BALOBA-1460 file (C-alpha; in Angstrom, 3 decimals):
// residues 172
<rec num="1" residu="x" x="-6.588" y="-26.534" z="88.802"/>
<rec num="2" residu="x" x="-5.317" y="-22.970" z="88.400"/>
<rec num="3" residu="x" x="-7.372" y="-20.090" z="87.184"/>
<rec num="4" residu="x" x="-6.185" y="-17.959" z="84.282"/>
<rec num="5" residu="x" x="-6.600" y="-14.211" z="84.005"/>
<rec num="6" residu="x" x="-9.698" y="-13.124" z="82.060"/>
<rec num="7" residu="x" x="-9.196" y="-13.063" z="78.289"/>
<rec num="8" residu="x" x="-6.290" y="-15.474" z="78.387"/>
<rec num="9" residu="x" x="-7.019" y="-18.834" z="76.734"/>
<rec num="10" residu="x" x="-6.387" y="-22.051" z="78.584"/>
<rec num="11" residu="x" x="-4.540" y="-25.087" z="77.257"/>
<rec num="12" residu="x" x="-5.802" y="-26.223" z="73.845"/>
<rec num="13" residu="x" x="-8.253" y="-29.092" z="73.692"/>
<rec num="14" residu="x" x="-10.264" y="-28.101" z="76.791"/>
<rec num="15" residu="x" x="-14.043" y="-28.355" z="76.560"/>
<rec num="16" residu="x" x="-15.604" y="-25.112" z="75.453"/>
<rec num="17" residu="x" x="-12.447" y="-23.872" z="73.703"/>
<rec num="18" residu="x" x="-13.196" y="-21.881" z="70.600"/>
<rec num="19" residu="x" x="-12.140" y="-23.403" z="67.302"/>
<rec num="20" residu="x" x="-8.664" y="-22.254" z="66.213"/>
<rec num="21" residu="x" x="-8.774" y="-19.525" z="63.588"/>
<rec num="22" residu="x" x="-8.595" y="-20.690" z="60.003"/>
<rec num="23" residu="x" x="-6.889" y="-18.163" z="57.797"/>
<rec num="24" residu="x" x="-7.318" y="-17.807" z="54.103"/>
<rec num="25" residu="x" x="-4.919" y="-16.269" z="51.673"/>
<rec num="26" residu="x" x="-6.295" y="-14.843" z="48.476"/>
<rec num="27" residu="x" x="-4.388" y="-14.895" z="45.194"/>
<rec num="28" residu="x" x="-2.647" y="-11.736" z="44.052"/>
<rec num="29" residu="x" x="-4.896" y="-9.825" z="41.683"/>
<rec num="30" residu="x" x="-4.428" y="-7.114" z="39.113"/>
<rec num="31" residu="x" x="-5.951" y="-4.660" z="41.593"/>
<rec num="32" residu="x" x="-3.008" y="-5.345" z="43.907"/>
<rec num="33" residu="x" x="-0.378" y="-5.167" z="41.153"/>
<rec num="34" residu="x" x="-1.711" y="-2.055" z="39.366"/>
<rec num="35" residu="x" x="-0.698" y="0.505" z="42.035"/>
<rec num="36" residu="x" x="2.809" y="-0.974" z="42.127"/>
<rec num="37" residu="x" x="3.074" y="-0.740" z="38.336"/>
<rec num="38" residu="x" x="1.637" y="2.790" z="38.427"/>
<rec num="39" residu="x" x="4.165" y="3.923" z="41.011"/>
<rec num="40" residu="x" x="6.952" y="2.427" z="38.913"/>
<rec num="41" residu="x" x="5.615" y="4.126" z="35.790"/>
<rec num="42" residu="x" x="5.693" y="7.558" z="37.423"/>
<rec num="43" residu="x" x="9.118" y="6.959" z="38.975"/>
<rec num="44" residu="x" x="10.595" y="5.692" z="35.709"/>
<rec num="45" residu="x" x="9.145" y="8.585" z="33.761"/>
<rec num="46" residu="x" x="10.670" y="11.075" z="36.215"/>
<rec num="47" residu="x" x="14.074" y="9.362" z="36.294"/>
<rec num="48" residu="x" x="15.387" y="10.798" z="33.005"/>
<rec num="49" residu="x" x="14.615" y="14.490" z="33.655"/>
<rec num="50" residu="x" x="15.726" y="14.258" z="37.289"/>
<rec num="51" residu="x" x="18.924" y="12.451" z="36.255"/>
<rec num="52" residu="x" x="19.684" y="15.126" z="33.656"/>
<rec num="53" residu="x" x="19.043" y="17.878" z="36.197"/>
<rec num="54" residu="x" x="21.066" y="16.367" z="39.038"/>
<rec num="55" residu="x" x="23.765" y="14.355" z="37.260"/>
<rec num="56" residu="x" x="24.027" y="16.079" z="33.916"/>
<rec num="57" residu="x" x="22.830" y="12.997" z="31.999"/>
<rec num="58" residu="x" x="20.203" y="10.304" z="32.278"/>
<rec num="59" residu="x" x="21.261" y="6.974" z="33.792"/>
<rec num="60" residu="x" x="21.749" y="4.290" z="31.136"/>
<rec num="61" residu="x" x="19.852" y="1.019" z="30.902"/>
<rec num="62" residu="x" x="22.316" y="-1.790" z="30.244"/>
<rec num="63" residu="x" x="21.743" y="-5.161" z="28.625"/>
<rec num="64" residu="x" x="23.007" y="-6.829" z="31.789"/>
<rec num="65" residu="x" x="20.021" y="-5.362" z="33.649"/>
<rec num="66" residu="x" x="17.731" y="-6.952" z="31.078"/>
<rec num="67" residu="x" x="19.624" y="-10.241" z="31.404"/>
<rec num="68" residu="x" x="19.422" y="-10.160" z="35.207"/>
<rec num="69" residu="x" x="15.655" y="-9.686" z="35.090"/>
<rec num="70" residu="x" x="15.354" y="-12.468" z="32.541"/>
<rec num="71" residu="x" x="17.465" y="-14.797" z="34.683"/>
<rec num="72" residu="x" x="15.371" y="-13.992" z="37.742"/>
<rec num="73" residu="x" x="12.193" y="-14.751" z="35.779"/>
<rec num="74" residu="x" x="13.718" y="-18.036" z="34.628"/>
<rec num="75" residu="x" x="14.671" y="-19.055" z="38.172"/>
<rec num="76" residu="x" x="11.260" y="-18.209" z="39.621"/>
<rec num="77" residu="x" x="9.689" y="-20.066" z="36.710"/>
<rec num="78" residu="x" x="11.762" y="-23.149" z="37.514"/>
<rec num="79" residu="x" x="10.675" y="-23.000" z="41.159"/>
<rec num="80" residu="x" x="7.068" y="-22.704" z="39.958"/>
<rec num="81" residu="x" x="7.443" y="-25.771" z="37.754"/>
<rec num="82" residu="x" x="9.076" y="-27.859" z="40.480"/>
<rec num="83" residu="x" x="6.413" y="-26.785" z="42.979"/>
<rec num="84" residu="x" x="3.562" y="-27.505" z="40.577"/>
<rec num="85" residu="x" x="4.894" y="-30.952" z="39.757"/>
<rec num="86" residu="x" x="5.418" y="-31.812" z="43.422"/>
<rec num="87" residu="x" x="2.083" y="-30.566" z="44.767"/>
<rec num="88" residu="x" x="-0.349" y="-30.794" z="41.893"/>
<rec num="89" residu="x" x="0.984" y="-33.678" z="39.798"/>
<rec num="90" residu="x" x="2.637" y="-36.060" z="42.268"/>
<rec num="91" residu="x" x="0.491" y="-35.047" z="45.262"/>
<rec num="92" residu="x" x="3.459" y="-34.567" z="47.585"/>
<rec num="93" residu="x" x="3.372" y="-32.283" z="50.595"/>
<rec num="94" residu="x" x="5.864" y="-29.531" z="51.304"/>
<rec num="95" residu="x" x="7.254" y="-28.771" z="54.702"/>
<rec num="96" residu="x" x="5.416" y="-25.711" z="56.073"/>
<rec num="97" residu="x" x="8.525" y="-23.512" z="55.973"/>
<rec num="98" residu="x" x="9.132" y="-24.483" z="52.333"/>
<rec num="99" residu="x" x="5.564" y="-23.665" z="51.354"/>
<rec num="100" residu="x" x="5.684" y="-20.301" z="53.108"/>
<rec num="101" residu="x" x="9.080" y="-19.474" z="51.582"/>
<rec num="102" residu="x" x="7.819" y="-20.213" z="48.090"/>
<rec num="103" residu="x" x="4.667" y="-18.213" z="48.618"/>
<rec num="104" residu="x" x="6.684" y="-15.251" z="49.934"/>
<rec num="105" residu="x" x="9.001" y="-15.536" z="46.914"/>
<rec num="106" residu="x" x="5.971" y="-15.536" z="44.621"/>
<rec num="107" residu="x" x="4.330" y="-12.515" z="46.231"/>
<rec num="108" residu="x" x="7.528" y="-10.489" z="46.450"/>
<rec num="109" residu="x" x="8.474" y="-11.313" z="42.861"/>
<rec num="110" residu="x" x="5.028" y="-10.316" z="41.596"/>
<rec num="111" residu="x" x="5.036" y="-6.982" z="43.428"/>
<rec num="112" residu="x" x="8.626" y="-6.067" z="42.631"/>
<rec num="113" residu="x" x="8.184" y="-7.281" z="39.057"/>
<rec num="114" residu="x" x="5.155" y="-5.007" z="38.619"/>
<rec num="115" residu="x" x="7.041" y="-2.056" z="40.101"/>
<rec num="116" residu="x" x="10.045" y="-2.760" z="37.862"/>
<rec num="117" residu="x" x="7.933" y="-3.260" z="34.726"/>
<rec num="118" residu="x" x="6.241" y="0.057" z="35.378"/>
<rec num="119" residu="x" x="9.573" y="1.738" z="36.046"/>
<rec num="120" residu="x" x="11.206" y="0.585" z="32.835"/>
<rec num="121" residu="x" x="8.057" y="1.381" z="30.847"/>
<rec num="122" residu="x" x="7.991" y="4.888" z="32.316"/>
<rec num="123" residu="x" x="11.671" y="5.320" z="31.519"/>
<rec num="124" residu="x" x="11.019" y="4.200" z="27.934"/>
<rec num="125" residu="x" x="8.140" y="6.681" z="27.633"/>
<rec num="126" residu="x" x="10.428" y="9.484" z="28.804"/>
<rec num="127" residu="x" x="12.644" y="8.845" z="25.756"/>
<rec num="128" residu="x" x="9.784" y="8.998" z="23.233"/>
<rec num="129" residu="x" x="9.966" y="11.926" z="20.873"/>
<rec num="130" residu="x" x="13.720" y="12.376" z="21.264"/>
<rec num="131" residu="x" x="15.689" y="11.755" z="18.108"/>
<rec num="132" residu="x" x="19.139" y="10.471" z="18.817"/>
<rec num="133" residu="x" x="20.979" y="7.198" z="18.737"/>
<rec num="134" residu="x" x="21.084" y="7.129" z="22.528"/>
<rec num="135" residu="x" x="17.326" y="7.709" z="22.792"/>
<rec num="136" residu="x" x="16.676" y="4.792" z="20.434"/>
<rec num="137" residu="x" x="18.989" y="2.506" z="22.400"/>
<rec num="138" residu="x" x="17.542" y="3.497" z="25.786"/>
<rec num="139" residu="x" x="14.026" y="2.998" z="24.472"/>
<rec num="140" residu="x" x="14.848" y="-0.490" z="23.155"/>
<rec num="141" residu="x" x="16.672" y="-1.625" z="26.307"/>
<rec num="142" residu="x" x="13.993" y="-0.157" z="28.577"/>
<rec num="143" residu="x" x="11.228" y="-1.984" z="26.721"/>
<rec num="144" residu="x" x="13.233" y="-5.224" z="26.821"/>
<rec num="145" residu="x" x="13.706" y="-4.830" z="30.581"/>
<rec num="146" residu="x" x="9.995" y="-4.086" z="30.997"/>
<rec num="147" residu="x" x="9.161" y="-7.260" z="29.071"/>
<rec num="148" residu="x" x="11.496" y="-9.292" z="31.299"/>
<rec num="149" residu="x" x="9.832" y="-7.773" z="34.377"/>
<rec num="150" residu="x" x="6.387" y="-8.682" z="33.011"/>
<rec num="151" residu="x" x="7.671" y="-12.238" z="32.524"/>
<rec num="152" residu="x" x="8.781" y="-12.195" z="36.175"/>
<rec num="153" residu="x" x="5.275" y="-11.170" z="37.255"/>
<rec num="154" residu="x" x="3.743" y="-13.941" z="35.144"/>
<rec num="155" residu="x" x="5.933" y="-16.715" z="36.552"/>
<rec num="156" residu="x" x="5.523" y="-15.339" z="40.081"/>
<rec num="157" residu="x" x="1.757" y="-15.643" z="39.705"/>
<rec num="158" residu="x" x="2.236" y="-19.181" z="38.397"/>
<rec num="159" residu="x" x="4.348" y="-20.004" z="41.451"/>
<rec num="160" residu="x" x="1.675" y="-18.567" z="43.712"/>
<rec num="161" residu="x" x="-0.909" y="-20.729" z="41.955"/>
<rec num="162" residu="x" x="1.337" y="-23.789" z="42.244"/>
<rec num="163" residu="x" x="1.500" y="-23.264" z="46.021"/>
<rec num="164" residu="x" x="-2.227" y="-23.841" z="46.373"/>
<rec num="165" residu="x" x="-3.130" y="-26.834" z="48.477"/>
<rec num="166" residu="x" x="-5.341" y="-29.332" z="46.655"/>
<rec num="167" residu="x" x="-8.937" y="-29.285" z="48.027"/>
<rec num="168" residu="x" x="-8.732" y="-32.723" z="49.684"/>
<rec num="169" residu="x" x="-5.717" y="-31.595" z="51.782"/>
<rec num="170" residu="x" x="-7.324" y="-28.418" z="53.166"/>
<rec num="171" residu="x" x="-9.185" y="-30.200" z="55.943"/>
<rec num="172" residu="x" x="-6.234" y="-32.388" z="56.978"/>
């Protein structure tokens, strides 16, 4: 039998070994998403005046940006539905790497969606009070993009919820 340096654990399963750590992962809350949305709001609000100062005009919001956010929300929503049906309805198990990948997708989508929703909302606010055809168009497209980003956050949170392991499987 060989001795191990102090503080270094021996092979698992030896008598007296401490129980392996059991981690818990808490759901994403509004308290986590709010700072991301707030940072986006400030950044979006500053984008128009900074763009005018540096580039001579504010960057446009295009309908394809709105469509891309909507498509992303749709895709994450489909993953959430498939995951929910597999885990919660049919009681199947995911491979660990699949479960982690879906959870990472959910978390990243929720955080980036909150940042993006705040950004487009801030950009829309920066156009308020201006009377021109461009201001009206930018306001409309910015609000549509913000709505698509909010939809992304919602489906990301649904995906995160779908990744939860049913209570009977937690001890397995």
